[in-house]
DOLOVO-221273 format. One line per field, with one value per residue: residue number from 1; residue in three letters; z, x, y of N, C-alpha, C, O in turn. Coordinates in nm, 4 decimals. Each point is the difference from the previous one (the first is absolute). Layout:
<pts>
i <- [NUM/...] $
aa <- [ALA/...] $
n.Z <- [Z/...] $
n.X <- [X/...] $
n.Y <- [Y/...] $
ca.Z <- [Z/...] $
ca.X <- [X/...] $
ca.Y <- [Y/...] $
c.Z <- [Z/...] $
c.X <- [X/...] $
c.Y <- [Y/...] $
o.Z <- [Z/...] $
o.X <- [X/...] $
o.Y <- [Y/...] $
</pts>
This chain:
<pts>
i <- [1/2/3/4/5/6/7/8/9/10/11/12/13/14/15/16/17/18/19/20/21/22/23/24/25/26/27/28/29/30/31/32/33/34/35/36/37/38/39/40/41/42/43/44/45/46/47/48/49/50/51/52/53/54/55/56/57/58/59/60/61/62/63/64/65/66/67/68/69/70/71/72/73/74/75/76/77/78/79/80/81/82/83/84/85/86/87/88/89/90/91/92/93/94/95/96/97/98/99/100/101/102/103/104/105/106/107/108/109/110/111/112/113/114/115/116/117/118/119/120/121/122/123/124/125/126/127/128/129/130/131/132/133/134/135/136/137/138/139/140/141/142/143/144/145/146/147/148/149/150/151/152/153/154/155/156/157/158/159/160/161/162/163/164/165/166/167/168/169/170/171/172/173/174/175/176/177/178/179] $
aa <- [UNK/UNK/UNK/UNK/UNK/UNK/UNK/UNK/UNK/UNK/UNK/UNK/UNK/UNK/UNK/UNK/UNK/UNK/UNK/UNK/UNK/UNK/UNK/UNK/UNK/UNK/UNK/UNK/UNK/UNK/UNK/UNK/UNK/UNK/UNK/UNK/UNK/UNK/UNK/UNK/UNK/UNK/UNK/UNK/UNK/UNK/UNK/UNK/UNK/UNK/UNK/UNK/UNK/UNK/UNK/UNK/UNK/UNK/UNK/UNK/UNK/UNK/UNK/UNK/UNK/UNK/UNK/UNK/UNK/UNK/UNK/UNK/UNK/UNK/UNK/UNK/UNK/UNK/UNK/UNK/UNK/UNK/UNK/UNK/UNK/UNK/UNK/UNK/UNK/UNK/UNK/UNK/UNK/UNK/UNK/UNK/UNK/UNK/UNK/UNK/UNK/UNK/UNK/UNK/UNK/UNK/UNK/UNK/UNK/UNK/UNK/UNK/UNK/UNK/UNK/UNK/UNK/UNK/UNK/UNK/UNK/UNK/UNK/UNK/UNK/UNK/UNK/UNK/UNK/UNK/UNK/UNK/UNK/UNK/UNK/UNK/UNK/UNK/UNK/UNK/UNK/UNK/UNK/UNK/UNK/UNK/UNK/UNK/UNK/UNK/UNK/UNK/UNK/UNK/UNK/UNK/UNK/UNK/UNK/UNK/UNK/UNK/UNK/UNK/UNK/UNK/UNK/UNK/UNK/UNK/UNK/UNK/UNK/UNK/UNK/UNK/UNK/UNK/UNK] $
n.Z <- [-1.5416/0.0303/0.0718/-0.0107/0.0102/0.1664/-0.0546/0.1214/-0.0066/0.0689/-0.1960/-0.0032/0.1214/0.1693/0.1004/0.0049/0.1764/0.1830/0.1425/0.0954/0.2023/0.0907/0.0464/0.1804/0.2005/0.1044/0.0046/0.1632/-0.1014/0.0506/0.0823/-0.0920/0.0863/-0.0683/0.2343/0.0999/-0.0574/-0.0936/0.1171/0.0480/0.0866/0.0166/-0.0032/-0.1647/-0.1357/0.0498/-0.0301/0.0135/-0.1273/-0.1543/0.0536/-0.0941/-0.1480/0.2380/-0.0234/0.0942/0.2201/-0.0369/0.1845/-0.1437/-0.0363/0.1970/0.0454/-0.0257/0.1118/-0.0311/0.1455/-0.0346/0.0946/0.2052/0.0324/-0.1932/0.1897/0.1483/0.0629/0.0313/0.1646/0.0105/-0.0165/-0.0267/-0.0969/0.2457/0.1222/-0.1700/0.0232/0.1717/0.0702/-0.1199/0.1201/0.0989/-0.1793/-0.0048/0.2327/-0.0605/0.1896/-0.0295/0.2016/0.0329/0.1515/0.0364/-0.1777/0.0803/0.1500/0.0459/-0.0281/0.1680/0.0550/-0.0332/0.2666/-0.0562/0.2093/-0.1794/0.2451/0.0519/-0.0616/0.2503/-0.0922/0.1883/-0.0184/0.1434/0.0921/-0.1747/0.1672/-0.2324/-0.0804/-0.0475/0.2205/0.0114/-0.1321/0.2001/-0.1763/0.1675/-0.1256/-0.1569/-0.0872/-0.0756/-0.0104/-0.0894/0.0001/0.0683/0.1950/-0.0445/0.1604/0.1353/0.1576/0.0067/0.1343/0.2090/0.0380/0.0865/0.2030/0.2141/0.0445/0.0869/0.1790/0.2605/0.0183/0.0933/0.2232/0.1838/0.0976/0.2398/0.1843/0.0324/-0.1493/-0.1343/0.1158/0.1066/-0.1408/0.0669/0.0958/-0.2005/-0.1886/0.1498/-0.1138/-0.1681/0.2598/-0.1933/-0.1066] $
n.X <- [-0.4763/-0.1685/0.0232/-0.1822/-0.0964/0.0391/-0.2131/0.0959/-0.1804/0.1249/-0.0271/0.1893/-0.0265/-0.0704/-0.1787/-0.1097/-0.0536/0.0235/-0.1353/-0.2207/0.1285/-0.0150/-0.2146/-0.0929/0.0924/-0.0971/-0.1503/-0.0641/-0.0407/-0.2220/-0.0195/-0.0806/0.1022/-0.1856/0.0287/0.0509/0.1910/-0.2101/-0.1490/0.2028/-0.1571/0.2288/0.0744/0.1566/-0.2201/0.1581/0.0147/-0.0892/0.0631/-0.1473/-0.1514/0.1570/-0.1680/0.0463/-0.2119/0.0730/0.0221/0.2374/-0.0731/-0.1526/-0.1266/-0.1360/0.1417/-0.1452/-0.0277/-0.0460/0.1191/-0.1255/0.2051/-0.1118/-0.1340/0.1603/0.1905/-0.1397/-0.0563/0.1693/0.1359/-0.0794/0.2367/-0.1828/-0.0806/-0.0991/-0.1907/-0.1868/-0.1304/-0.1257/-0.1952/-0.1870/-0.0715/-0.1417/-0.1299/-0.1740/-0.1152/0.1024/0.1182/-0.1279/0.1125/-0.2342/0.2042/-0.1590/0.1382/0.1232/-0.0587/-0.0799/0.2222/-0.0385/-0.1389/0.0939/0.0514/-0.1599/-0.1678/-0.0310/0.0593/-0.2123/0.1825/-0.0280/-0.1344/-0.0890/-0.1993/0.1743/-0.0655/-0.0201/0.1414/-0.0050/-0.0645/0.0591/0.0021/-0.0483/0.1287/-0.1065/0.0179/0.1833/-0.1295/0.1440/0.2126/-0.2388/0.2520/-0.2113/0.2165/-0.1587/0.0678/-0.1874/0.1726/-0.1833/0.2680/0.1202/-0.1588/-0.0361/-0.1340/-0.0667/0.0551/0.0600/-0.2234/0.0000/0.0790/-0.0207/-0.0003/-0.0192/0.1861/-0.1236/-0.0183/0.1560/-0.0615/0.1953/0.0243/-0.0745/-0.1308/0.1255/-0.0912/-0.1331/0.0943/0.1151/-0.1104/0.0021/0.2659/-0.0792/0.0378/-0.0709/0.1441] $
n.Y <- [1.1631/-0.1460/0.2627/-0.1754/0.1878/-0.1864/0.1936/-0.0327/-0.0100/0.2087/0.0616/-0.1435/0.2048/-0.0714/-0.0782/0.1566/0.0599/-0.1056/-0.1608/0.0356/0.0212/-0.2747/-0.0285/0.0999/-0.0366/-0.1576/0.1341/0.0433/-0.2057/0.1886/-0.1958/0.1279/-0.2557/0.0874/-0.0502/0.1415/0.0974/0.0781/-0.1114/0.1110/-0.1370/0.1056/-0.1838/0.0217/-0.1286/-0.1371/0.1996/-0.2328/0.1840/-0.0839/-0.1049/-0.0258/0.0595/0.0194/0.1412/0.2681/0.0550/-0.0495/-0.0385/-0.0009/0.1946/-0.1459/0.1616/0.1671/-0.1991/0.1824/-0.1633/0.2315/0.0485/-0.1341/0.2126/-0.0185/-0.0294/0.1129/0.2035/0.1483/-0.0315/0.2482/0.0509/-0.0951/0.2597/0.1231/-0.0788/0.0963/0.1992/-0.0164/-0.0368/0.1880/0.1892/-0.1054/-0.0053/0.2716/0.0143/0.1867/-0.1271/0.1844/-0.0666/0.1056/0.0037/0.1759/0.0859/0.0525/0.1882/0.2019/0.1752/0.1523/0.1700/0.1736/0.0081/0.2211/0.0011/-0.1257/-0.0257/0.0890/0.1274/-0.0181/0.0704/-0.0141/0.1397/0.0773/0.2688/0.1137/-0.0298/-0.1218/-0.1634/0.1580/-0.0327/0.1813/0.1556/-0.0063/0.2069/0.0077/0.0001/0.0231/-0.0096/-0.0436/-0.1191/-0.0716/0.0413/-0.1314/-0.1864/0.1754/-0.0080/-0.0126/0.0258/0.2421/0.1481/-0.1059/-0.2060/0.2286/0.1071/-0.0328/0.0561/0.2326/0.0889/-0.0242/0.2369/0.2040/-0.0803/0.0679/0.1571/0.0521/-0.0079/-0.1869/-0.1185/-0.1545/-0.2005/-0.1968/-0.1393/-0.1265/-0.1811/-0.0498/-0.1108/-0.2612/-0.1345/-0.1603/-0.0018/-0.0593/0.1119] $
ca.Z <- [0.0530/0.0744/0.1432/0.0248/0.1268/0.0042/0.0391/0.1004/0.0792/0.0681/-0.0059/0.0874/-0.0579/0.0479/-0.0941/-0.1059/-0.0647/-0.0112/-0.1824/-0.1699/-0.0708/-0.0358/-0.1127/-0.1460/-0.0229/-0.1205/-0.1236/-0.0046/-0.0271/0.1415/0.0180/0.1331/0.0222/0.0782/-0.0037/0.0224/-0.1606/-0.0168/0.1180/0.1068/0.0970/0.0985/0.1373/0.0576/-0.0922/-0.1225/-0.1599/-0.1387/-0.0943/-0.0022/0.0153/-0.1092/0.0257/0.0412/-0.1114/-0.1155/-0.0392/-0.0279/0.1063/-0.0953/-0.0086/0.1346/0.0332/0.1414/0.0469/0.1509/0.1294/0.1574/0.1085/0.0378/0.0020/-0.0796/-0.0348/0.0639/-0.1450/-0.1004/0.0893/-0.0439/-0.1435/-0.0714/-0.1160/0.0137/0.0173/-0.1411/-0.0530/0.0755/-0.0466/-0.1160/0.0844/0.0258/-0.1098/-0.1279/-0.0261/0.1245/0.0532/0.1069/0.0604/0.1546/0.1498/0.0091/-0.1005/0.0233/0.0635/-0.1177/-0.0393/0.0683/-0.0003/-0.1415/-0.0006/-0.1053/0.0729/0.0638/-0.0350/-0.0252/0.0878/-0.0682/0.1286/0.0371/0.1310/0.0948/0.0949/-0.0477/-0.0783/0.0200/-0.0633/-0.1380/-0.0482/-0.0269/0.1257/0.0218/-0.0070/0.0614/-0.0824/-0.0040/-0.1018/-0.0324/-0.1466/0.0076/-0.1389/-0.1019/0.0542/0.0574/0.0854/0.0720/0.0607/-0.0008/-0.0515/0.0221/-0.0580/-0.1309/-0.1251/-0.0624/-0.0447/-0.1440/-0.0279/-0.0732/-0.1058/-0.0789/-0.0151/-0.0684/-0.1687/-0.1711/0.0033/0.0872/-0.0692/0.0142/0.1466/0.0016/-0.0547/0.0361/0.1065/-0.0045/-0.0418/0.1519/0.1254/0.1346/0.0305/0.0859/0.0839] $
ca.X <- [0.0212/-0.1344/-0.0318/-0.0994/-0.0071/-0.1478/-0.0339/-0.2201/-0.0125/0.0405/0.1309/0.0907/0.0326/0.2039/0.0021/-0.0848/0.0810/0.1370/0.0494/-0.0033/0.0685/0.1226/-0.0027/-0.0457/0.0915/0.0979/-0.0366/-0.1168/-0.1359/-0.0349/-0.2336/-0.1080/-0.1716/-0.0662/-0.1429/-0.1033/-0.0068/0.1454/0.0858/0.0161/0.0585/0.0266/-0.0129/0.0082/-0.0884/0.0897/-0.0985/0.0867/-0.0757/-0.0723/0.0550/-0.0157/-0.1218/0.1176/-0.1044/0.0305/0.1115/0.0144/0.0974/0.1037/0.1435/0.0750/0.0991/0.0213/-0.1090/0.0209/-0.1234/0.0127/-0.0957/-0.0482/-0.1411/-0.0612/0.0403/-0.0749/-0.0496/0.0862/-0.0275/-0.1997/-0.0838/0.0278/0.0430/0.1635/0.0245/0.0326/0.1708/0.1207/0.0705/0.0909/0.0873/0.1059/0.0006/0.0594/0.0720/0.0312/-0.0871/0.0244/-0.0826/0.1289/-0.1024/-0.1253/-0.0307/0.1211/-0.1098/-0.0690/0.0992/0.0359/-0.1232/-0.0154/0.0665/0.1201/0.1900/0.0146/0.1535/0.0304/0.0527/-0.0822/-0.0738/-0.1056/-0.0477/0.0130/-0.1491/-0.1114/0.1065/-0.0397/-0.0015/-0.0155/0.0670/0.1384/0.0842/-0.0506/0.1516/-0.0187/0.1196/-0.0323/-0.0460/0.0622/-0.0801/0.0064/-0.0223/-0.0608/-0.0814/0.1460/-0.1005/0.0090/-0.0381/-0.0972/-0.0093/0.1533/0.0985/-0.0770/0.1455/0.0403/-0.0703/0.0224/0.1244/-0.0137/-0.1348/0.1372/0.1060/-0.0944/-0.0957/0.0419/0.1556/0.0598/0.0628/-0.1130/-0.0413/0.1145/-0.0067/-0.1655/0.0148/0.0993/-0.0398/-0.0549/0.0981/-0.0076/0.0810/-0.0318/0.0863] $
ca.Y <- [-0.1076/0.0274/-0.0646/-0.0253/0.0047/-0.0279/0.0292/0.0475/0.1304/-0.0397/-0.0100/0.0906/0.0917/0.0560/-0.1573/0.0142/0.1472/-0.0415/-0.1232/0.0671/0.1164/-0.0183/-0.0937/0.1182/0.0647/-0.0824/-0.0230/-0.1329/0.0490/-0.0328/0.0095/-0.0085/-0.0307/0.0201/-0.0912/0.0884/0.0561/0.1658/0.0359/-0.0764/0.1168/-0.0693/-0.0395/0.1981/0.0428/0.0528/-0.0858/0.0549/0.0327/-0.1000/-0.1605/-0.1353/-0.0591/-0.1380/-0.0668/0.0404/-0.0393/-0.0756/-0.0664/-0.0710/0.0624/0.0750/-0.0577/-0.0303/0.0227/0.0558/0.0245/0.0248/-0.0615/0.0799/-0.0683/-0.0149/-0.1445/-0.0786/-0.0104/-0.1208/-0.1301/-0.0780/0.0150/-0.0750/0.0215/-0.0250/-0.1406/-0.0833/0.1058/0.0005/-0.1323/-0.0098/0.0891/-0.1011/-0.0856/-0.0162/0.1399/0.0939/0.0524/0.0925/-0.0077/0.0625/-0.0051/-0.1254/-0.0485/-0.0994/-0.1100/-0.0301/-0.1603/-0.1065/-0.0097/-0.0589/-0.1545/0.0172/0.0371/-0.1191/-0.0544/0.1194/0.0408/0.1189/0.1060/0.1233/0.0425/-0.1067/-0.0204/-0.0667/-0.0895/-0.1337/-0.1030/0.0211/-0.1328/0.0649/0.0299/0.0854/0.0581/0.1580/0.1088/0.1425/-0.0427/-0.1290/-0.0442/-0.1527/-0.0119/0.0918/0.0287/0.0858/0.0349/0.1303/0.0651/0.0978/0.1214/0.0485/-0.0501/0.0198/0.0274/-0.1119/-0.0516/0.0536/-0.0316/-0.1447/-0.0780/0.0454/-0.1228/-0.1712/0.0697/0.0529/-0.0507/0.0847/0.1343/0.1272/0.0398/0.1506/0.1214/0.0453/0.0424/0.1209/0.1875/0.1080/0.0133/-0.1141/-0.0546/-0.1110/-0.0531] $
c.Z <- [0.0801/0.0667/0.0498/0.1594/0.0151/0.1373/0.0737/0.0946/0.1506/-0.0159/0.0883/-0.1374/-0.0206/-0.1132/-0.1201/-0.0987/-0.0070/-0.0749/-0.1064/-0.0079/-0.0254/-0.0989/-0.1731/-0.0051/-0.0468/-0.1063/0.0137/-0.0584/0.1050/-0.0799/0.1453/-0.0554/0.0783/-0.0055/-0.0199/-0.1015/0.0149/0.1012/0.1458/0.1028/0.1360/0.1556/0.1082/-0.0626/-0.1248/-0.1609/-0.1233/-0.1056/-0.1019/0.0044/-0.0902/0.1068/-0.0184/-0.1242/-0.1632/-0.0185/-0.0743/0.0515/-0.1032/-0.0208/0.0590/0.0241/0.1620/0.0874/0.1808/0.0660/0.0486/0.1294/0.0135/0.0605/-0.0993/-0.0771/0.0513/-0.1834/-0.0940/0.0466/-0.0758/-0.1552/-0.0935/-0.0784/0.0022/0.0531/-0.0945/-0.0042/0.0750/-0.0562/-0.1201/0.0106/0.0383/-0.0357/-0.0992/0.0006/0.1110/0.0916/0.1234/0.1142/0.1319/0.0878/-0.0101/-0.1055/-0.0235/0.0459/-0.1807/-0.0794/0.0807/-0.0222/-0.1748/-0.0846/-0.0677/0.1046/0.0723/-0.1075/-0.0431/0.0817/-0.0051/0.1232/-0.0056/0.0901/0.0598/0.0611/-0.1538/-0.0701/0.0632/0.0154/-0.1746/-0.0824/-0.0396/0.0929/0.0278/0.0652/0.0723/-0.0846/-0.0647/-0.1555/-0.0288/-0.1562/-0.0273/-0.1399/-0.1012/0.0967/0.1014/0.1524/0.0849/0.0822/0.0480/-0.0811/0.0076/-0.1547/-0.1853/-0.1195/-0.0329/-0.0468/-0.1763/-0.0672/-0.0788/-0.1264/-0.1180/-0.0769/-0.1145/-0.1315/-0.1235/0.0927/0.1166/-0.0587/-0.0158/0.1166/-0.0226/-0.0698/0.0125/0.1536/0.0263/-0.0112/0.0699/0.0925/0.0739/-0.0260/0.0713/0.1071/0.1528] $
c.X <- [-0.1307/-0.0454/-0.1123/-0.0175/-0.1834/0.0025/-0.1394/0.0014/0.0397/0.1743/0.0980/0.0462/0.1948/0.0327/0.0073/0.0819/0.1546/0.0323/-0.0030/0.0314/0.1593/0.0096/-0.0148/0.1485/0.0908/-0.0622/-0.0936/-0.1200/-0.0465/-0.1456/-0.0090/-0.1483/-0.0895/-0.0946/-0.1383/-0.0116/0.1234/0.0333/-0.0139/0.0730/0.0669/-0.0227/-0.0340/0.0188/0.0630/-0.0867/0.1122/-0.1290/0.0819/0.0978/-0.0813/-0.0826/0.0044/-0.0718/0.0380/0.1857/0.0814/0.1017/0.1098/0.0823/0.0845/0.1437/-0.0014/-0.1309/0.0121/-0.1478/0.0599/-0.1029/-0.0607/-0.1451/-0.0734/0.0429/-0.1039/-0.0940/0.0589/-0.0186/-0.0944/-0.0348/0.0761/0.1150/0.1352/0.1122/0.0736/0.1248/0.0981/0.0471/0.0520/0.1324/0.1264/0.0466/0.1246/0.0928/0.0323/-0.1525/0.0478/-0.1234/0.0687/-0.1481/-0.0616/-0.0278/0.0910/-0.1116/-0.0789/0.0413/-0.0199/-0.1306/0.0101/0.1235/0.1809/0.1631/-0.0073/0.1390/0.1208/0.0743/-0.1171/0.0036/-0.0881/0.0254/0.0006/-0.1109/-0.0580/0.0860/-0.1088/0.0716/0.0399/0.0998/0.1612/0.0799/0.0018/0.1310/-0.0695/0.0544/-0.1030/-0.0642/0.0682/-0.0290/0.0334/-0.0296/-0.1224/-0.0881/0.0554/-0.1612/0.0765/-0.1145/-0.1249/0.0228/0.2080/0.0790/-0.0440/0.1352/0.0627/-0.0896/0.0145/0.1412/-0.0117/-0.1079/0.1357/-0.0010/-0.0470/-0.0424/0.1151/0.1533/0.0554/0.0693/-0.1177/0.0020/0.1082/0.0130/-0.1029/0.0767/0.0864/-0.0744/-0.0945/-0.0002/-0.0219/0.1322/0.0206/0.1201/-0.0194] $
c.Y <- [0.0423/-0.0788/0.0391/0.0499/-0.0039/0.0605/-0.0341/0.1142/-0.0807/-0.0670/0.0726/0.0440/0.0082/-0.1443/0.0094/0.1597/-0.0067/-0.0384/0.0717/0.1100/-0.0190/-0.0930/0.0719/0.0735/-0.0726/-0.0420/-0.1019/0.1169/-0.0632/0.0540/-0.0115/-0.0104/0.0130/-0.0888/0.0846/0.0366/0.1011/0.0642/-0.0826/0.0562/-0.0791/0.0704/0.1742/0.0834/0.0844/-0.1150/0.0128/-0.0062/0.0017/-0.1226/-0.0913/-0.1026/-0.1923/-0.1139/-0.0459/-0.0479/-0.0738/-0.0641/-0.1055/0.0793/0.0674/-0.1319/-0.0308/0.0629/0.0938/0.0266/0.0708/-0.0323/0.1319/-0.0746/-0.0475/-0.1055/-0.0719/-0.0064/-0.0805/-0.0931/-0.0940/0.0268/-0.1073/-0.0355/0.0433/-0.1203/-0.0839/0.0622/-0.0551/-0.1700/-0.0141/0.0536/-0.0804/-0.1159/0.0287/0.1615/0.0492/0.0380/0.0391/0.0387/0.0737/-0.0008/-0.0832/-0.0662/-0.1377/-0.1443/-0.0608/-0.1591/-0.1175/-0.0702/-0.1111/-0.0979/0.0353/-0.0081/-0.1517/-0.0204/0.1574/0.0738/0.1673/0.1210/0.0642/0.0428/-0.1026/-0.1007/-0.1180/-0.0981/-0.1112/-0.1178/-0.0254/-0.1203/0.0685/0.0225/0.1489/0.0733/0.0951/0.0827/0.1278/-0.1003/-0.1774/0.0185/-0.1454/-0.0456/0.1330/0.1445/0.1056/0.0431/0.1194/0.0028/0.0394/0.0810/0.0467/-0.0509/0.0257/0.0323/-0.1086/-0.1237/0.0139/-0.0608/-0.1608/-0.0399/0.0568/-0.0517/-0.1078/0.0344/0.0688/-0.0604/0.1160/0.1411/0.1030/0.0341/0.0971/0.1406/0.0892/0.0466/0.0893/0.1030/0.0635/0.0264/-0.0685/-0.0843/-0.1637/-0.0433/0.0325] $
o.Z <- [0.0290/0.0071/0.0398/0.0686/-0.0614/0.0861/-0.0680/0.0355/0.0268/0.0933/0.0450/-0.0994/-0.0884/-0.0804/-0.0578/-0.1140/-0.0988/-0.0959/-0.0850/-0.1001/-0.0429/-0.0623/-0.1160/-0.1098/-0.0725/-0.0539/-0.1004/0.0246/0.0406/-0.0591/0.0875/-0.0466/0.1024/-0.1055/-0.0706/-0.0400/0.0397/-0.0076/0.0302/0.0009/0.0526/0.0408/0.0938/0.0084/-0.0633/-0.0185/-0.0445/0.0178/0.0223/-0.0287/0.0252/0.0983/-0.1026/-0.0360/-0.0787/-0.1062/-0.0522/-0.0803/0.0408/0.0047/-0.0376/-0.0147/0.0633/-0.0193/0.0809/-0.0335/0.0522/0.0011/-0.0677/0.0106/0.0314/-0.1057/-0.0509/-0.0778/-0.0524/-0.0614/-0.0298/-0.0507/-0.0195/-0.0011/-0.0794/-0.0333/0.0218/-0.0116/-0.0539/-0.0502/-0.0219/-0.0503/-0.0376/0.0704/-0.0365/-0.0873/0.0945/-0.0427/0.0660/-0.0473/0.0368/-0.0281/-0.0205/0.0233/-0.0671/-0.0444/-0.0647/-0.0159/-0.0419/-0.0376/-0.0232/-0.1166/-0.0011/-0.0437/0.1224/-0.1214/-0.0325/0.1048/-0.1043/0.0902/-0.1122/0.0630/-0.0315/-0.0069/0.0464/-0.1151/0.1161/0.0682/-0.0249/-0.1184/-0.0201/0.1080/-0.0864/0.0999/-0.0367/0.0438/0.0563/-0.0097/0.0205/-0.0563/0.0290/-0.0488/-0.0601/-0.0368/0.0638/-0.0293/-0.0309/-0.0113/0.0189/-0.0964/-0.0848/-0.0664/-0.0915/-0.1170/-0.1177/-0.0459/-0.0886/-0.1063/-0.1162/-0.0472/-0.0808/-0.1101/-0.1036/-0.0962/-0.1223/-0.0808/0.0298/0.0639/0.0575/0.0240/-0.0492/0.0408/-0.0336/0.0161/0.1029/0.0743/-0.0144/0.0850/0.1187/-0.1118/0.1143/0.0939/0.0834] $
o.X <- [0.0271/-0.0279/0.0147/0.0497/-0.0775/0.0781/-0.1015/0.1093/-0.0365/0.0630/-0.0441/0.0277/0.0772/0.0929/0.0665/0.0463/0.0511/0.0682/0.0873/-0.0407/0.0731/0.1032/0.0342/0.0177/0.0887/0.0550/0.0022/-0.0185/0.0537/-0.0308/0.0433/-0.0846/0.0507/-0.0596/-0.0801/-0.1131/0.1166/0.0884/-0.0917/0.0941/-0.0742/-0.0423/-0.0728/0.0832/-0.0536/-0.0247/0.0693/-0.0821/0.1138/0.1183/-0.1195/0.0449/-0.0175/0.0614/-0.0100/0.0476/-0.1035/0.0928/0.1115/0.1142/0.0852/-0.0245/0.0640/-0.0360/0.0338/-0.0947/0.1007/-0.1192/0.0151/-0.0011/-0.1174/-0.0505/0.0113/0.0008/-0.0510/-0.0935/-0.0048/-0.1116/0.1211/0.0736/0.0916/0.1182/0.0988/0.1080/0.1094/0.1081/0.0951/0.0935/0.1141/0.0858/0.0971/0.0732/-0.0356/-0.0973/0.0788/-0.1035/0.1167/-0.1198/0.0318/-0.0865/-0.0684/-0.0099/0.0156/-0.0589/0.0091/0.0096/-0.0448/0.0210/0.1057/0.1151/0.0131/0.0198/0.1186/-0.0599/-0.0254/0.0832/-0.0065/0.1004/-0.0774/-0.0194/-0.0101/-0.0331/-0.0407/0.0915/-0.0276/0.0273/0.0830/-0.0148/0.0534/0.0515/-0.1100/0.1089/-0.1051/-0.1195/0.1150/-0.0983/0.1145/-0.1076/0.0424/-0.0494/0.1022/-0.1186/0.1092/-0.1224/-0.0991/0.0750/0.0694/0.0800/0.0123/0.0167/0.0014/0.0711/0.0046/0.0079/0.0037/-0.0338/0.0520/-0.0545/0.0352/-0.0033/-0.0119/0.0914/-0.0504/0.0069/-0.0063/0.0568/-0.0046/0.0449/0.0317/-0.0176/-0.0082/0.0099/-0.0457/-0.0723/0.0203/0.0391/0.0403/-0.0306/0.0776] $
o.Y <- [0.1165/-0.1197/0.1156/-0.0894/0.0733/-0.0406/0.0149/0.0440/-0.1144/-0.0498/0.1058/-0.0671/0.0372/-0.0065/-0.0859/0.0044/0.0527/0.0361/0.0171/0.0590/0.0892/-0.0253/-0.0231/0.0528/0.0450/-0.0961/-0.0711/0.1192/-0.1031/0.1035/-0.0750/0.0763/-0.0459/-0.0221/-0.0613/-0.0276/0.0016/0.0853/-0.0763/0.0794/-0.0829/0.1081/0.0324/0.0904/0.0910/-0.1192/0.0915/-0.0900/0.0415/0.0176/-0.0153/-0.0590/-0.0657/-0.1004/-0.0941/-0.0400/-0.0414/-0.0099/-0.0324/-0.0457/0.0804/-0.1197/-0.0840/0.1161/-0.0864/0.0711/-0.0477/-0.0308/0.1017/-0.1227/-0.0193/-0.0379/-0.1115/-0.0953/-0.0990/-0.0514/-0.1193/-0.0112/0.0109/-0.0987/-0.0213/-0.0079/-0.0703/-0.0578/-0.0168/-0.0308/-0.0750/-0.0623/0.0269/-0.0531/-0.0663/0.0465/-0.0703/0.0621/-0.0677/0.0471/-0.0132/-0.0016/-0.1172/-0.0844/-0.0772/-0.1144/-0.1036/-0.1069/-0.1153/-0.1168/-0.1123/-0.0332/-0.0631/-0.0030/0.0029/0.0032/0.0051/-0.0244/0.0602/-0.0100/0.0502/-0.0332/-0.0904/-0.1214/-0.1136/-0.0284/0.0043/0.0462/-0.1173/-0.0198/-0.0886/-0.0572/0.0696/-0.0500/0.0414/0.0371/0.0307/-0.0279/-0.0388/0.0482/-0.0347/-0.0344/0.0988/0.1066/-0.0252/0.0150/0.0477/-0.0062/-0.0705/-0.0155/0.0562/0.0659/-0.0814/-0.0342/-0.0363/-0.0894/-0.0854/-0.0616/-0.0406/-0.1085/-0.0769/-0.0074/-0.0565/-0.0767/0.0065/-0.0162/0.1083/0.1050/0.1087/0.1066/0.1127/0.1071/0.1140/0.1207/0.0670/0.0977/0.1134/0.0520/0.0258/-0.0336/-0.0214/-0.0735/-0.0468] $
</pts>
């Protein structure tokens, strides 16, 4: 299975790097898709290079779209192509967003009637049901509250895409005890 992680300059590194490492460890193919092009830099100056340029990436090949948070969420929220992808993935595939990025899902209307979480101070009335917890999964939409939830967020994606048994096997390989 393939996961596309969309980044623009200013993304939150922990919310991108933790999930990238864990998703790959679980055996998923993870593509880092950069809106500015072949190089994308986070809010703390960590640069992914090369990333796949957004305009040349074939999103139809991805099973899951992941949107880390950070200041770049404001750019993503104004990007019509990203908003189209969000609506498309919400209907047919797995859509995951953490921290500030679930607000983009809310503005796009995909959180209506759904349980979700996001960075508490950015929560608006999105027509859904806000949950103050690390990670919320409602059908095919996965949301995380903040950078502190990055590992649990990645675990929810792995479980959704590969199943509980694969998740537990991967967790055991890194000595994670969920009890």
